[in-house]
C-alpha positions in Angstrom: 0.0 0.0 0.0 1.2 3.4 -0.8 1.4 5.7 2.2 -0.9 8.9 1.7 0.0 12.3 3.1 -1.9 13.2 6.4 -4.2 15.6 4.4 -5.8 12.5 2.8 -5.7 10.0 5.5 -6.9 12.1 8.4 -10.3 12.6 6.8 -10.8 8.9 6.9 -10.1 8.4 10.6 -12.9 8.0 13.0 -13.6 10.8 15.6 -12.4 9.1 18.6 -9.0 8.4 16.9 -8.6 12.1 16.0 -9.6 13.0 19.5 -6.8 10.7 20.8 -4.3 12.6 18.7 -5.6 16.0 19.8 -5.5 14.9 23.7 -2.0 13.3 23.2 -0.5 15.9 20.8 3.2 15.0 19.9 3.1 11.6 21.7 6.1 9.6 21.3 4.2 6.3 21.5 0.8 5.8 19.6 -1.8 3.5 21.1 -2.1 0.4 19.2 -5.7 0.6 18.1 -5.0 4.3 17.0 -1.9 3.2 15.0 -3.8 0.4 13.1 -6.6 3.0 12.3 -4.1 5.3 10.7 -2.4 2.5 8.8 -5.9 1.1 7.6 -6.7 4.8 6.6 -3.6 4.9 4.3 -1.3 6.6 6.7 2.2 5.4 7.8 2.8 2.3 10.0 3.1 3.8 13.5 3.8 0.3 15.3 7.0 1.4 16.8 7.2 5.1 15.9 5.3 8.3 16.1 4.2 10.9 13.4 6.4 13.4 11.6 6.7 16.8 13.2 4.8 18.2 10.1 1.9 15.7 10.8 1.7 16.9 14.4 1.5 20.5 13.2 -1.2 19.7 10.7 -3.2 18.0 13.7 -2.6 21.0 15.9 -3.8 23.3 13.2 -6.9 21.3 12.5 -7.7 21.4 16.3 -7.5 25.2 16.6 -10.8 27.2 16.7 -11.5 29.7 14.2 -12.6 33.0 15.2 
């Protein structure tokens, strides 16, 4: 499977998985069920690693409230 950019796979994640990322911003270890959901959505295999800094930046930006 070709790994997609976060802009592509983020939209495919269930809300509870997105919330996990928001609540655990820049976590060094990703929960196994969340890692599997990311992989199944087309994202990276996070079994033994975390997201790239640019991906965490994307999540942080998506989580900010718009005025």
